[in-house]
C-alpha positions as CSV (number, residue, x, y, z in Angstrom):
1,X,5.9,25.0,59.2
2,X,4.9,25.5,55.5
3,X,1.5,24.5,54.3
4,X,1.3,21.9,51.5
5,X,0.3,23.2,48.1
6,X,-3.3,22.6,47.0
7,X,-3.2,21.8,43.3
8,X,-6.9,21.2,42.8
9,X,-10.0,21.9,44.8
10,X,-13.5,21.1,43.6
11,X,-16.7,21.5,45.6
12,X,-20.1,20.7,44.2
13,X,-23.6,19.5,44.7
14,X,-24.3,16.0,43.5
15,X,-27.6,15.2,41.7
16,X,-29.5,11.9,41.9
17,X,-30.1,9.9,38.8
18,X,-33.4,8.7,40.1
19,X,-36.1,11.3,39.6
20,X,-38.2,9.9,42.5
21,X,-35.7,11.2,45.1
22,X,-37.2,13.8,47.4
23,X,-35.6,17.3,47.2
24,X,-35.4,17.1,51.0
25,X,-32.3,14.8,50.5
26,X,-29.2,16.8,49.4
27,X,-25.6,15.7,48.9
28,X,-22.5,17.7,48.4
29,X,-18.9,16.6,47.7
30,X,-15.5,18.2,47.8
31,X,-12.1,17.1,46.6
32,X,-8.7,18.5,47.4
33,X,-5.7,17.2,45.6
34,X,-2.3,18.1,47.1
35,X,0.9,18.3,45.2
36,X,2.7,15.9,47.5
37,X,0.3,13.1,46.7
38,X,-2.7,13.3,49.0
39,X,-6.3,13.2,48.0
40,X,-8.8,14.6,50.5
41,X,-12.5,13.9,50.0
42,X,-15.5,15.3,52.0
43,X,-19.1,14.4,51.5
44,X,-22.1,16.1,53.2
45,X,-25.6,14.6,53.4
46,X,-28.5,16.9,54.5
47,X,-31.9,15.3,55.0
48,X,-34.7,17.8,55.8
49,X,-37.3,15.0,56.4
50,X,-38.8,14.2,59.8
51,X,-36.7,11.0,60.1
52,X,-33.6,13.0,59.3
53,X,-30.5,11.0,58.6
54,X,-32.3,7.9,59.7
55,X,-33.7,7.6,56.1
56,X,-30.2,6.3,55.1
57,X,-29.2,2.7,55.7
58,X,-25.9,2.9,57.5
59,X,-23.8,0.3,59.4
60,X,-25.0,-0.4,62.9
61,X,-23.3,1.1,65.9
62,X,-21.7,4.1,64.2
63,X,-20.0,6.7,66.4
64,X,-18.6,10.1,65.4
65,X,-14.9,10.5,65.0
66,X,-12.0,8.7,63.3
67,X,-12.7,5.3,61.9
68,X,-10.4,2.3,61.6
69,X,-11.9,0.5,58.7
70,X,-10.6,-2.3,56.5
71,X,-10.4,-3.0,52.8
72,X,-13.9,-4.4,51.8
73,X,-15.3,-5.2,48.4
74,X,-18.8,-4.4,47.2
75,X,-19.2,-1.3,49.4
76,X,-21.3,0.2,46.5
77,X,-24.2,-2.2,47.4
78,X,-25.3,0.1,50.2
79,X,-24.5,3.7,51.3
80,X,-21.0,4.4,49.8
81,X,-19.1,7.6,49.0
82,X,-17.0,7.4,45.9
83,X,-14.5,9.2,43.7
84,X,-13.1,8.3,40.3
85,X,-9.8,9.7,39.2
86,X,-7.7,9.4,36.1
87,X,-4.6,11.0,34.6
88,X,-5.6,13.3,31.7
89,X,-5.4,11.5,28.3
90,X,-5.0,8.0,29.8
91,X,-7.5,5.2,29.6
92,X,-6.6,3.8,33.1
93,X,-8.5,5.2,36.1
94,X,-9.1,4.5,39.8
95,X,-12.2,4.0,41.9
96,X,-12.2,5.0,45.5
97,X,-15.1,3.6,47.8
98,X,-15.6,4.8,51.4
99,X,-18.2,3.6,53.9
100,X,-19.4,5.5,56.9
101,X,-17.8,2.9,59.3
102,X,-14.4,3.6,57.7
103,X,-14.3,0.5,55.4
104,X,-12.7,1.3,52.0
105,X,-11.6,0.0,48.7
106,X,-9.5,1.4,45.9
107,X,-9.5,-0.3,42.5
108,X,-7.5,0.3,39.3
109,X,-9.0,-0.2,35.9
110,X,-7.0,-0.4,32.7
111,X,-9.9,0.9,30.6
112,X,-13.7,1.3,30.8
113,X,-14.8,-1.4,33.3
114,X,-11.9,-3.6,32.3
115,X,-8.7,-4.9,33.9
116,X,-9.9,-4.3,37.4
117,X,-7.3,-4.9,40.2
118,X,-7.1,-3.9,43.8
119,X,-4.8,-0.9,44.2
120,X,-2.4,-1.3,47.0
121,X,-2.0,1.7,49.3
122,X,1.0,2.7,51.4
123,X,-1.4,3.4,54.3
124,X,-5.1,2.9,54.7
125,X,-7.3,5.9,54.2
126,X,-8.0,8.1,57.2
127,X,-11.8,8.4,57.6
128,X,-13.7,10.6,60.0
129,X,-17.5,10.7,60.5
130,X,-19.7,13.5,62.0
131,X,-23.5,13.1,62.4
132,X,-26.4,15.2,63.5
133,X,-30.1,14.6,63.4
134,X,-30.4,15.8,59.8
135,X,-26.7,15.8,58.6
136,X,-23.9,13.4,58.0
137,X,-20.3,14.4,57.0
138,X,-17.6,11.9,55.9
139,X,-14.0,13.2,55.5
140,X,-11.3,11.0,54.1
141,X,-7.6,11.5,53.4
142,X,-5.8,9.0,51.0
143,X,-2.1,8.8,50.2
144,X,-1.8,8.4,46.4
145,X,1.9,7.7,46.3
146,X,3.7,5.7,44.9
147,X,1.1,4.8,42.3
148,X,0.0,8.3,41.2
149,X,2.3,10.4,39.0
150,X,3.5,13.3,41.2
151,X,2.5,16.8,40.0
152,X,-0.3,15.5,37.7
153,X,-3.8,16.9,38.4
154,X,-6.5,14.2,38.0
155,X,-9.6,14.2,35.9
156,X,-12.3,13.3,38.4
157,X,-15.8,12.3,39.2
158,X,-17.3,12.6,42.7
159,X,-20.2,10.2,43.2
160,X,-22.1,8.3,45.9
161,X,-24.6,5.6,46.4
162,X,-27.3,6.3,49.0
163,X,-29.2,3.3,50.4
164,X,-32.7,4.6,51.3
165,X,-33.9,1.3,52.7
166,X,-37.3,0.3,51.2
167,X,-37.0,3.0,48.6
168,X,-33.8,1.3,47.3
169,X,-30.5,2.7,46.1
170,X,-30.0,6.1,44.6
171,X,-27.0,7.1,42.5
172,X,-25.6,10.6,42.9
173,X,-23.0,12.3,40.7
174,X,-21.9,15.6,39.2
175,X,-23.7,14.6,36.0
176,X,-25.3,11.5,34.5
177,X,-25.5,9.9,31.1
178,X,-28.5,7.7,30.0
179,X,-27.9,5.4,33.0
180,X,-26.2,5.7,36.4
181,X,-22.7,4.7,35.2
182,X,-20.0,6.3,37.4
183,X,-17.3,4.7,35.2
184,X,-18.5,6.8,32.2
185,X,-15.5,9.1,31.4
186,X,-17.8,11.6,29.7
187,X,-19.0,12.5,33.3
188,X,-15.5,13.2,34.6
189,X,-14.4,16.8,35.1
190,X,-11.1,17.6,33.3
191,X,-8.3,19.1,35.3
């Protein structure tokens, strides 16, 4: 059986906007976009503190393995893994939100923070979670058809919100502007 063509692969370390975040907390992200219309996202969290991954506020009762989540709004108010994608040269873009329990949301925007609508998906994202004492990994696979133009590599931003409990939310991205604004197209990588 032939393997599907990978059109774009991006792996990177994300950096927190908040300067108070301990260097013992690290976050990496990877995106794979496949020609036939699949987006694969992987996020890895490493916490070298005594409490390990328990410094993160996560949904109760999490188990490793595949997740059967549901579409849920406002996932970004707690620990949430995100991606922003856009077609080169277009104002519209999409926001993907993924929670550790498999809950998800995909939104379409007509322009910067305007014209937000829920993007319908052919199938819900496939989400898988793996945890250790000091590590967490979330992998997701999302079908972009029929709403994404086949063969067009996206501009993208890989981001995350980490809920550190009493320390509050931290905002992670490839780069930041003057404020933690994941919708800021100047922080997207061009295809």
